[in-house]
C-alpha positions in Angstrom: 0.3 0.1 0.1 1.5 2.7 -1.2 -1.3 6.2 0.9 -4.9 6.1 1.5 -7.8 7.8 0.9 -8.6 10.1 3.8 -12.9 11.7 4.2 -14.9 10.6 1.9 -18.6 9.7 3.2 -19.9 8.7 5.7 -23.6 7.6 7.0 -22.8 8.6 10.8 -25.3 11.3 12.0 -24.2 11.6 15.6 -22.0 15.6 15.1 -22.7 18.2 17.0 -22.4 20.5 13.9 -24.5 18.8 11.6 -28.0 20.8 11.7 -30.6 17.8 11.0 -32.6 20.2 8.4 -30.0 19.9 6.4 -29.2 16.8 6.1 -30.5 13.4 4.1 -32.2 10.4 5.9 -30.4 7.9 4.1 -27.4 7.4 1.9 -23.2 8.9 2.3 -22.8 12.5 3.8 -20.1 15.2 2.3 -18.3 17.9 1.5 -19.3 20.4 5.5 -20.5 18.1 7.3 -17.9 15.8 7.0 -14.6 18.1 7.5 -14.0 17.9 11.3 -14.2 13.9 11.6 -11.2 14.2 7.9 -9.7 15.7 9.4 -9.3 14.2 12.5 -8.7 10.9 10.4 -6.0 13.0 7.9 -4.3 13.2 11.9 -4.2 9.4 12.9 -3.3 7.7 9.5 -0.1 10.5 9.3 0.4 9.6 13.0 -0.1 5.6 12.9 2.1 5.0 9.4 5.3 7.7 10.9 4.4 10.1 7.6 5.7 7.8 5.5 2.8 7.5 3.8 1.0 8.9 1.3 -2.4 10.4 1.6 -5.0 12.6 0.4 -7.2 14.4 1.7 -10.5 15.7 0.8 -14.0 15.7 2.8 -15.6 19.8 2.8 -12.7 21.6 1.2 -14.2 24.7 -0.1 -11.5 27.0 0.5 -7.9 27.3 0.4 -8.0 27.4 3.9 -9.9 24.3 4.2 -7.0 22.3 2.2 -3.9 23.8 4.3 -5.6 22.4 7.5 -5.8 18.6 5.9 -2.1 19.5 4.6 -0.8 20.7 8.2 -2.8 17.2 9.7 -0.1 15.0 7.8 -2.4 15.3 3.4 0.1 15.1 1.2 -2.5 15.9 -1.4 -6.0 17.0 -1.6 -9.5 16.0 -3.5 -11.9 18.7 -3.1 -15.5 16.8 -4.9 -18.5 19.7 -3.1 -17.1 22.5 -3.5 -16.5 21.9 -6.5 -20.1 21.3 -7.6 -21.0 24.8 -5.8 -18.3 26.9 -6.6 -17.3 26.2 -9.6 -13.5 24.9 -11.3 -12.8 28.8 -11.0 -11.9 27.1 -7.8 -9.2 25.6 -8.1 -7.6 27.9 -8.7 -8.5 30.2 -6.0 -7.5 27.8 -3.9 -4.1 27.3 -5.4 -3.3 31.1 -5.4 -4.3 31.6 -1.4 -2.0 28.2 -1.0 0.9 30.4 -2.1 0.0 32.8 1.0 -0.4 30.1 3.4 3.0 29.0 3.0 4.3 32.3 2.4 2.8 33.9 5.9 4.3 30.6 7.6 7.7 31.3 6.0 8.1 27.9 3.9 8.6 27.3 0.1 6.0 24.5 -1.1 3.4 22.2 -0.2 5.9 19.6 1.0 7.6 21.1 4.0 3.8 21.7 5.9 2.6 18.3 5.4 2.0 16.9 8.7 3.2 20.3 10.9 0.7 20.4 12.6 1.1 16.5 14.2 3.7 15.7 16.8 5.2 12.5 15.9 
């Protein structure tokens, strides 16, 4: 196994972050409702693999901040679907542009330097 995808869908509706009226009764949840669960999965997997496996983080990415958080928790790559659906293809360019600003703010030269910085392994 070369890597893991963390945070796609969940059927778990037991979250304080969910507004019961906003979610369907059947099927999987994606997007913002799974963001915190996804973040925890990424962090746990990064620690379990001691940062030696590729992690693709997804679940609730609508901005560079969302993507950067997953990167700092251990994701080497991020994937977005729901954000793309709601915001359109221009979201990709906006996230890339804003990620550069976040990296500069933290004194980093590239994404690789940010991977796992929020985890202690």
